[in-house]
C-alpha positions as CSV (number, residue, x, y, z in Angstrom):
1,M,4.5,5.8,19.8
2,A,4.9,8.4,17.0
3,S,3.9,11.9,17.9
4,P,1.3,13.4,15.9
5,G,2.4,15.0,12.7
6,N,5.3,12.6,12.4
7,L,4.8,9.3,10.7
8,P,6.0,6.0,12.0
9,K,9.0,4.6,10.3
10,S,8.0,1.5,8.6
11,F,9.0,-0.6,5.7
12,D,5.4,-0.6,4.5
13,Y,5.2,3.2,4.2
14,G,6.3,4.7,1.0
15,P,4.6,5.9,-2.3
16,L,1.8,4.0,-3.5
17,I,2.4,2.0,-6.8
18,D,0.4,4.5,-8.7
19,E,2.7,7.3,-7.6
20,K,5.9,5.7,-8.7
21,P,7.5,6.4,-11.9
22,A,7.3,3.8,-14.6
23,M,10.2,1.4,-14.8
24,A,12.7,1.6,-17.7
25,K,12.4,-0.7,-20.5
26,K,15.1,-3.3,-21.1
27,P,17.5,-2.5,-23.8
28,G,16.6,-4.0,-27.1
29,T,12.9,-4.3,-26.3
30,N,10.6,-3.5,-29.3
31,P,6.8,-3.1,-28.3
32,K,5.0,-4.9,-31.0
33,G,5.0,-2.9,-34.2
34,E,6.3,0.3,-33.1
35,F,9.6,-0.1,-35.3
36,A,10.5,-1.8,-38.4
37,F,14.2,-3.0,-38.8
38,F,16.3,-2.9,-41.8
39,N,19.7,-4.0,-43.0
40,V,21.3,-1.2,-45.2
41,F,23.7,-2.1,-47.9
42,Y,25.8,0.8,-49.3
43,E,27.4,1.3,-52.8
44,D,30.9,0.8,-51.1
45,G,30.1,-2.7,-49.9
46,S,29.6,-1.7,-46.2
47,Q,26.5,-2.7,-44.3
48,R,24.5,-1.5,-41.3
49,S,22.3,-4.0,-39.5
50,N,19.1,-3.4,-37.6
51,R,18.3,0.2,-38.6
52,R,15.1,1.3,-36.9
53,V,12.4,2.9,-38.7
54,P,8.9,3.9,-37.2
55,A,6.3,1.6,-38.4
56,E,3.9,4.5,-39.1
57,L,6.0,5.6,-42.0
58,L,5.7,2.1,-43.6
59,G,2.9,0.3,-45.5
60,G,0.3,1.5,-47.9
61,L,1.0,1.9,-51.6
62,D,4.7,2.8,-51.0
63,G,5.6,-0.4,-49.0
64,D,9.0,-0.1,-47.6
65,E,10.1,2.9,-49.9
66,P,9.8,5.6,-47.1
67,A,12.1,3.5,-45.0
68,R,14.9,4.5,-47.8
69,A,14.2,8.3,-47.3
70,F,14.2,8.0,-43.4
71,I,17.4,6.2,-43.4
72,M,19.0,8.7,-45.9
73,E,18.0,11.6,-43.7
74,Q,19.5,9.8,-40.6
75,D,22.6,9.1,-42.6
76,R,22.8,12.8,-43.9
77,E,22.6,14.0,-40.1
78,I,25.4,11.4,-39.1
79,A,27.6,12.5,-42.0
80,E,27.1,16.1,-41.0
81,K,28.1,15.6,-37.4
82,S,31.0,13.4,-38.2
83,G,32.5,15.4,-41.1
84,R,32.5,12.5,-43.4
85,P,30.3,12.3,-46.8
86,A,27.0,10.2,-46.5
87,L,27.0,7.1,-48.4
88,E,24.7,6.0,-51.2
89,I,22.3,3.4,-50.5
90,K,22.4,0.5,-52.6
91,N,19.7,-1.8,-51.1
92,L,17.5,-2.1,-48.1
93,E,16.1,-5.5,-46.6
94,R,13.5,-5.7,-44.0
95,V,15.0,-7.7,-40.9
96,G,12.9,-10.9,-40.8
97,A,11.2,-10.6,-44.2
98,K,11.0,-13.5,-46.5
99,K,13.2,-13.4,-49.6
100,K,11.4,-13.4,-52.9
């Protein structure tokens, strides 16, 4: 028998579900509408696929144009850290969008 003040050792004892931290998300999961993905084509002919842009930046009268500024800023930061010049973006295509 357990003495007062000591809890019995049991597999059923442990933190309640509400007290446990949330589980990590699977890699590659995208909660509906949180991000839009773009394929980026550069002037030198290179391509980067599935660049994430927050969906809240897109839509409205500007459409996907804010994605260009967001990706250019990311590229500038990457170029600064790598010591290489940023590449000029030739074209952006939203992943999964129908071709016109």
